[in-house]
ZAVO-379416 format. One record per residue (C-alpha): residue in three letters; z, x, y. Coordinates in steps of 0.02 Angstrom, whole numbers, padded with zeros to 5 digits, always signed. Each point is the difference from the previous one (the first is absolute). Example, Ala and Ser with C-alpha at 12.3 -4.5 7.8 and 13.67 -1.06 7.14 Angstrom:
2
ALA+00390+00615-00225/SER-00033+00069+00172/
// end
This chain:
399
MET+06058+05857+03004/LYS-00033-00125-00137/ILE-00077+00091-00148/LEU-00071-00083-00156/ILE-00023+00104-00158/ILE-00112-00072-00136/SER+00033+00081-00169/PRO-00138+00021-00131/GLY+00074-00149-00093/VAL+00005+00078-00173/VAL+00187+00036-00019/PRO+00144-00056+00111/VAL+00072+00074+00158/PRO+00138+00063-00003/ALA-00062+00108-00144/ILE+00105-00070-00142/LYS-00148+00017-00119/GLY-00053+00172+00062/GLY-00163+00042+00087/ALA-00028+00148+00116/VAL-00068-00106+00143/GLU+00140-00127-00019/ASN+00131+00139+00004/LEU-00075+00067+00161/ILE+00001-00174+00079/GLU+00183-00017-00051/MET+00035+00168+00081/LEU-00067-00066+00165/ILE+00088-00168+00000/THR+00168+00078-00047/SER-00009+00127+00142/LYS+00130-00051+00128/GLU-00094+00097+00132/ILE-00153-00111-00027/THR+00089-00168-00020/LYS+00105+00030+00157/GLN-00157+00017+00105/HIS-00116-00125-00083/GLU+00005-00169-00087/ILE-00078+00025-00171/THR-00073-00134-00114/VAL-00069+00037-00175/TYR-00114-00102-00113/SER+00032+00034-00185/ILE-00014-00087-00167/TYR+00163-00081-00055/ASP+00117+00055-00138/GLU+00171-00075-00040/GLU+00079+00174-00004/LEU-00038+00019+00186/ASN+00133-00124+00054/LYS+00144+00124-00006/LYS-00099+00147+00068/ILE-00066-00081+00159/LYS+00172-00058+00062/ASN+00039+00172+00070/ILE-00170+00033+00079/ASN-00031-00041+00183/CYS-00172-00072-00027/ASN-00085-00170-00012/PHE-00078-00030-00170/LYS-00139-00122-00036/PHE-00032-00022-00186/ILE-00154-00053-00095/TYR+00046-00082-00166/SER-00125+00085-00114/ASN+00092-00054-00159/LYS-00062-00180+00013/LYS-00135-00062-00119/LEU-00112-00066+00140/TYR+00008+00170+00088/PHE-00058+00086-00160/ILE-00147-00120-00023/LYS-00057+00024+00181/LYS+00024+00189-00019/VAL-00120+00005-00148/ILE-00129-00109+00090/ARG+00003+00108+00156/HIS-00012+00158-00103/ILE-00159-00064-00083/ILE-00077-00056+00166/ASN+00038+00168+00082/ARG-00086+00091-00144/VAL-00162-00098+00009/SER-00009-00044+00185/PRO-00068+00121+00132/ARG+00130-00070+00120/TYR+00186+00037-00023/ILE+00103-00160+00004/GLY+00171+00081-00026/ASN+00110+00004-00154/GLN+00131-00134-00028/PHE+00140+00101+00079/ILE-00084+00032+00167/HIS-00070-00178+00000/SER+00179-00066-00020/VAL+00062+00117+00138/ALA-00138-00057+00119/LYS+00035-00183-00038/ASP+00186+00024+00036/MET-00038+00092+00163/LYS-00113-00141+00057/GLU+00130-00131-00038/ASN+00144+00092+00084/LYS-00104+00057+00152/GLU+00119+00145+00031/GLU-00062+00132+00121/TYR+00019+00187-00033/ASP-00033+00155+00105/ILE-00053+00105-00149/ILE-00058-00045-00176/ILE+00001+00139-00129/ILE-00099-00021-00160/GLU+00062+00115-00138/ASN-00135+00090-00100/GLU-00123-00145-00021/PRO-00144+00030+00124/GLN-00090-00161-00050/TYR+00146-00108+00059/GLY-00048+00037+00180/LYS-00154-00111-00014/ILE+00114-00150-00034/ILE+00143+00038+00119/LYS-00103+00049+00154/LYS-00058-00182+00015/ILE+00179-00063+00023/LYS+00091+00150+00077/GLY-00001-00068+00177/LYS+00039+00137+00127/ALA+00079+00116-00128/LYS-00069+00174-00032/LEU-00057+00017-00179/ILE+00047+00161-00090/LEU-00043+00063-00174/HIS+00130+00113-00082/LEU-00106+00091-00129/HIS+00087+00081-00150/ASN-00150+00023-00116/ASP-00182+00051+00018/TYR-00059-00179+00018/LEU-00100+00019+00161/ASN-00134+00134+00002/VAL-00189+00022+00012/ASP-00020-00064-00178/THR+00099-00161+00030/LYS-00105-00158+00007/ASN-00017-00061+00181/ALA+00108+00147+00056/SER-00056+00001+00181/GLU+00026-00187+00022/MET+00169+00012-00085/LYS+00053+00142+00116/GLU-00056-00106+00148/ASP+00128-00134-00047/TYR+00145+00113+00052/ASN+00067+00064+00165/SER+00081+00149-00087/ILE+00009+00075-00174/TYR+00155+00099-00051/CYS-00042+00122-00139/ILE+00131+00086-00108/SER-00084+00171+00012/LYS-00129+00100+00098/TYR-00108-00005-00156/LEU-00002-00191+00000/LYS-00027-00004+00188/GLN-00156+00108-00019/ARG-00065-00119-00134/VAL+00018-00145+00123/ASP-00073+00101+00145/ASP-00155+00040-00102/ILE-00050-00184-00006/SER-00065-00008+00177/ILE-00006+00105+00157/ASN-00045-00132+00128/ASP+00109-00009+00156/LYS+00078-00166-00047/GLN+00067+00065-00165/ARG+00046+00177+00053/GLY+00187+00033+00014/LYS+00056-00151-00101/SER+00078+00101-00140/LYS+00168+00088+00017/VAL+00113+00094-00121/LEU+00163-00078-00059/TYR+00070+00112-00136/ASN+00106-00080-00136/GLY+00187+00028-00005/VAL+00125+00032-00139/ASP+00189-00019-00004/ILE+00021+00186-00030/LYS+00190-00013-00005/LYS-00016-00083-00171/PHE-00087+00155-00069/ASN+00114+00132+00075/PRO+00034+00128-00140/THR+00176+00036+00063/LYS+00051-00175-00061/TYR-00032+00046-00182/ASP+00070+00117-00131/LYS-00158+00076-00075/LYS+00092+00074-00150/GLU+00084-00165-00043/LEU-00162-00099+00023/ARG-00095+00114-00118/LYS+00133-00023-00131/GLN-00006-00188+00025/TYR-00189-00006-00025/GLY-00004+00122-00146/PHE-00059+00159+00085/ASN+00073+00175-00007/GLU+00069+00089+00151/ASN-00127+00142-00017/ASP-00154-00113-00021/PHE-00131+00022+00136/ILE-00056-00178+00031/PHE-00163-00058+00079/MET-00007-00185+00042/TYR-00136-00130+00025/SER+00042-00173+00068/GLY-00126-00140+00018/ARG-00124-00111-00091/LEU-00080+00068-00157/VAL-00181-00025+00051/PRO-00149+00120-00006/GLU-00018+00018+00188/LYS+00176+00070+00016/GLY-00051+00157-00096/VAL+00135-00021-00132/LYS-00114+00052-00142/GLU-00055+00158+00090/MET+00182+00041+00037/ILE+00046-00015-00185/GLN-00150+00104-00051/ALA+00054+00137+00121/PHE+00180-00006-00058/CYS-00051+00017-00182/LYS-00078+00169+00043/VAL+00163+00068+00075/LYS+00092+00118-00119/ASP+00171+00005+00084/LYS+00121-00076-00128/LYS+00130-00059+00126/CYS-00126-00113+00090/LYS+00007-00188-00024/LEU-00103-00140+00076/LEU+00086-00165+00036/ILE-00119-00146+00029/LEU+00065-00158+00085/GLY-00105-00157+00009/LYS-00104-00115-00108/GLY-00182-00046-00022/LYS-00114-00096-00117/GLU+00043+00024-00182/GLU-00168+00076-00048/PHE+00005+00135+00136/THR+00184+00038-00032/LYS-00042+00029-00184/GLU-00140+00118+00053/LEU+00122+00098+00111/LYS+00125+00016-00142/GLU-00138+00062-00114/VAL-00047+00134+00129/ALA+00183+00048+00013/LYS+00022+00028-00189/PRO-00013+00190+00007/LYS+00161-00004+00103/ILE+00077-00157-00072/ASN+00178+00066+00026/LYS-00034+00063+00176/ILE-00088-00151+00076/ILE+00114-00150+00018/PHE-00064-00175+00042/LYS+00142-00101+00075/GLY-00102-00155+00043/TYR+00036-00113+00148/MET+00155+00040+00103/ASP+00081-00122+00120/TYR-00028+00059+00179/GLU+00187+00004+00033/LYS+00021+00129-00138/LEU-00140+00115+00061/PRO+00104+00098+00128/GLN+00120+00046-00138/ILE-00127+00051-00131/TYR-00107+00096+00126/ASN+00147+00118+00019/ILE-00015+00053-00182/ALA-00165+00086+00041/ASP-00039+00172+00069/ILE-00179-00039+00054/GLY-00094-00161+00040/ILE-00183-00020-00051/VAL-00120-00121+00089/PRO-00168+00042-00083/SER-00107-00143+00069/ILE-00188+00017-00023/TRP-00042-00148+00112/GLU+00016-00009+00190/GLU+00183-00049+00027/PRO+00022-00106+00158/PHE+00177+00072+00019/GLY+00112+00030-00151/LEU+00180-00056+00020/VAL+00050+00098-00155/VAL-00043+00160+00094/ILE+00133-00041+00131/GLU+00124-00050-00133/PHE-00018+00168-00088/LEU+00015+00094+00165/ALA+00155-00103+00048/SER+00075+00052-00168/GLY-00028+00182+00048/LYS-00137+00025-00129/PRO-00142+00121+00035/LEU-00166-00077-00051/ILE-00160+00029-00095/THR-00129-00119+00072/SER-00187-00025+00015/ASP-00095+00004+00165/ARG-00056-00181-00015/GLY+00010-00126+00141/ALA+00155+00007+00109/ILE+00107+00107-00117/LYS-00040+00162+00090/GLU+00049-00082+00167/ILE+00175-00023-00068/VAL+00022+00165-00091/GLU-00090+00119+00118/MET+00112+00087+00125/GLN+00035+00175+00065/LYS+00146+00021-00119/ILE-00059-00022-00179/CYS+00075-00141-00104/GLY-00138-00023-00128/GLU-00153+00068-00089/ILE-00156-00100+00048/ILE-00132+00009-00137/LYS-00183-00031+00036/LYS-00077-00136-00108/ASN-00150+00093-00071/LYS-00071+00052-00170/ASN+00146+00121-00024/TYR+00133-00132+00037/ILE+00091+00009-00168/LYS-00003+00190+00004/ASN+00068+00000+00178/LEU+00137-00125-00045/LYS+00053+00116-00141/LYS+00007+00148+00121/ALA+00109-00100+00121/ILE+00120-00050-00140/GLU+00013+00181-00058/PHE+00023+00059+00180/TYR+00157-00105+00020/THR+00074+00067-00161/SER-00018+00177+00065/ILE+00060-00006+00181/SER+00173+00058+00051/GLU+00149-00115+00023/ARG+00000+00048+00184/GLU-00181-00058+00021/MET+00038-00162-00092/THR+00147-00034+00115/LYS-00109+00036+00152/ARG-00133-00123-00059/SER+00132-00130-00041/ILE+00070+00012+00177/ASN-00177-00013+00070/ALA-00027-00157-00105/LEU+00158-00081+00069/ASN-00050+00042+00178/ARG-00176-00069-00023/ALA+00069-00164-00069/LYS+00093-00026+00165/ASP-00168-00034+00083/PHE-00019-00158-00106/THR+00167-00089+00013/LYS+00016-00189+00012/GLU+00071+00027+00175/LYS-00157+00094+00058/TYR-00106-00136-00082/ALA+00090-00132+00104/GLN-00010+00105+00160/ARG-00188+00025-00019/PHE-00022-00186-00033/LEU+00095-00040+00160/GLN-00104+00125+00097/LEU-00163-00080-00060/ILE+00064-00175+00040/LYS+00049+00059+00174/GLU-00177+00064+00025/GLU-00069-00170-00054/GLN+00116-00085+00124/SER-00055+00117+00139/GLU-00184-00030-00038/GLN+00029-00189+00002/LYS+00073+00010+00175/ASN-00148+00103+00062/
// end
């Protein structure tokens, strides 16, 4: 089948500039299992650094040159029009994609729009016989979304990265035409990169300035209020165990980061802010930690960092928000799931203290459970599920 993938158009694909969605697109187009069975084309913005990367990828790339002055001017104009007009006319990226598709008149069996529900309104007019699919990574299509029902109607199928996100889409409408459109396509992670057996924990701790007997809790992600970082620090400051340390990876706006450091002052020598870490270094530094903390207070659509901690063999302390509990919950315990309620900080503190008191045997058991749970979210299973869904689309087309 001929499959077209339209990226959000913010950063390039392959993901040389980062981006969770872009990394997941790259994971699909570099899967030999997928590219052997299907001819893949991707629309992305252009970047000079892509030239070397794309040579080894079995995929057709169509680039939009967003670095040109005229593109920028048109981008600003369209942005203004979309803000004041009741009718969506498309941003400059999707307008450029649509224009190129019209000029080339290439036919596809399936067109997948990545994470931008509003793009469907533009592409459905020129898609020909192709099935139009939305691959939804964020909570951008729900009952509170403007023109949600009409937007949902634009698509033949909607692939959601969690059951939580699927339910949000399902809640929009229950008419027969829209029922059954949404399906779950869990994200994948290259768990081999995070395998703890690859790393010398003792040596890594020495390298990063930690002691062998430190008990290290780790947070990794953006420093923003909705991630619950402040509440995590407040909880940690109430913990009396002297061997405990909290390592915080990530960056945020200067004002909020200053506020976090002010909150952390009571334990200034025990709470370490490392700032932004390159993604390639994360598997290594994760293996310094004993416990991962994902304290989100907003509804997480998925949470890749959860899988990364599990793949590193780290038991977790997490909230019950969004899709997190889908990932962590299992018969064999690999994490403490904390309810986000008025006692949240108090409960976070209890969970931190719990992990400092359990036996080495119990820690090992939870670490093994974490590693086993991570195997349900490999990049291989991600590709297999994608192929399964595409096969279903193909079967429905024939019928």
